[in-house]
C-alpha positions as CSV (number, residue, x, y, z in Angstrom):
1,M,-64.6,-179.6,33.4
2,R,-61.3,-181.2,34.6
3,K,-60.2,-180.6,38.1
4,K,-56.7,-179.0,38.4
5,S,-54.2,-180.8,40.6
6,S,-53.7,-179.1,43.9
7,T,-50.3,-178.2,45.2
8,V,-50.8,-180.8,48.0
9,E,-51.5,-183.5,45.5
10,Q,-48.5,-182.5,43.4
11,L,-46.2,-182.5,46.4
12,A,-47.5,-185.8,47.6
13,A,-47.0,-187.4,44.2
14,G,-43.4,-186.0,44.1
15,L,-42.6,-187.4,47.5
16,R,-44.0,-190.8,46.6
17,K,-41.9,-190.9,43.5
18,R,-38.8,-189.9,45.5
19,A,-39.5,-192.7,48.0
20,E,-39.7,-195.2,45.1
21,T,-36.4,-194.2,43.7
22,G,-34.7,-194.0,47.1
23,R,-34.1,-190.2,47.2
24,F,-35.4,-189.2,50.6
25,T,-33.7,-185.9,51.2
26,L,-35.7,-182.6,51.3
27,D,-34.3,-179.1,51.1
28,K,-35.2,-176.3,53.4
29,D,-37.8,-174.7,51.0
30,E,-39.6,-178.0,50.6
31,L,-39.8,-178.5,54.3
32,I,-41.1,-175.0,54.8
33,R,-43.8,-175.6,52.1
34,I,-44.8,-178.9,53.6
35,A,-45.1,-177.3,57.1
36,A,-47.2,-174.5,55.7
37,M,-49.5,-176.9,53.9
38,L,-50.0,-179.0,57.0
39,Q,-50.7,-175.9,59.0
40,K,-53.3,-174.6,56.5
41,L,-55.0,-178.1,56.2
42,E,-55.2,-178.3,60.1
43,Y,-56.8,-174.8,60.1
44,R,-59.3,-175.8,57.4
45,C,-60.2,-178.9,59.3
46,G,-60.8,-176.8,62.4
47,E,-63.0,-174.4,60.4
48,A,-64.9,-177.3,58.9
49,H,-65.4,-178.7,62.4
50,Q,-67.0,-175.4,63.5
51,V,-69.3,-175.3,60.4
52,V,-70.4,-178.9,60.7
53,G,-71.1,-178.4,64.4
54,S,-73.1,-175.3,63.8
55,L,-75.2,-176.8,61.0
56,A,-75.8,-180.0,63.0
57,T,-77.0,-177.9,66.0
58,D,-79.4,-175.9,63.7
59,A,-80.7,-179.2,62.2
60,G,-81.2,-180.8,65.7
61,L,-78.6,-183.5,64.8
62,F,-75.7,-182.5,67.1
63,G,-75.9,-185.7,69.2
64,D,-76.3,-188.0,66.1
65,P,-73.6,-190.7,65.9
66,A,-72.7,-189.9,62.3
67,V,-72.3,-186.2,63.2
68,I,-70.2,-187.1,66.3
69,R,-68.0,-189.3,64.2
70,A,-67.5,-186.6,61.6
71,L,-66.7,-184.0,64.3
72,D,-64.2,-186.4,65.9
73,L,-62.5,-187.0,62.6
74,L,-62.3,-183.3,61.7
75,S,-60.9,-182.5,65.1
76,D,-58.2,-185.2,64.7
77,P,-57.7,-185.9,61.0
78,Q,-54.9,-188.4,61.7
79,R,-57.3,-190.6,63.6
80,D,-58.3,-193.8,61.8
81,G,-61.8,-193.9,60.3
82,D,-63.8,-192.3,57.5
83,I,-66.5,-189.7,57.5
84,L,-68.2,-191.2,54.5
85,P,-70.7,-192.8,54.1
86,F,-72.5,-190.2,56.1
87,H,-76.0,-191.3,57.2
88,T,-77.8,-189.7,60.2
89,A,-80.2,-191.8,62.2
90,K,-82.9,-189.6,60.8
91,D,-81.9,-190.6,57.2
92,L,-81.8,-194.2,58.2
93,A,-85.2,-194.1,59.8
94,R,-86.7,-192.4,56.8
95,T,-85.4,-195.0,54.3
96,A,-86.4,-197.8,56.6
97,V,-90.0,-196.6,56.8
98,Q,-90.5,-196.1,53.1
99,P,-90.3,-199.4,51.3
100,P,-89.4,-199.2,47.6
101,P,-92.4,-198.9,45.3
102,R,-93.7,-202.2,44.0
103,P,-94.6,-202.6,40.3
104,K,-98.2,-203.2,39.5
105,L,-98.7,-206.6,38.0
106,K,-101.3,-207.3,35.3
107,P,-103.6,-210.2,36.2
108,S,-102.9,-213.3,34.2
109,P,-105.6,-214.5,31.9
110,K,-106.1,-217.7,34.0
111,S,-106.9,-215.7,37.1
112,S,-109.0,-213.0,35.6
113,P,-112.6,-213.3,37.0
114,A,-114.2,-212.0,33.9
115,K,-113.0,-214.8,31.8
116,T,-113.6,-217.6,34.3
117,R,-116.7,-219.5,33.6
118,K,-118.3,-222.5,35.2
119,R,-118.8,-225.5,33.0
120,S,-122.3,-226.7,32.7
121,G,-123.0,-229.4,35.2
122,E,-120.5,-228.2,37.8
């Protein structure tokens, strides 16, 4: 299923195209639309911040550095940094404790004890 372009993506693409062609003016309706989108995105980031904080508390991960970084970036989306990759200390410890499975090797014919015989006189 193909993802539909959001209004934000369409607007951003249109603004980039204008910047490339040198047309930098916006009309009043466009400014109102941009302001409304920014306000909605800010509100959604605030809601996501509350949800992540609540889930982290329930999971006992509220003080985890990855959670703290995610919450910081959700509270200030213009701040430099990325939320992903998201690995909690618990995740990192779990993967560090369990080494990858090793393939079982078949013994070579030379080292097989059943086929090793002593020569007479040895």
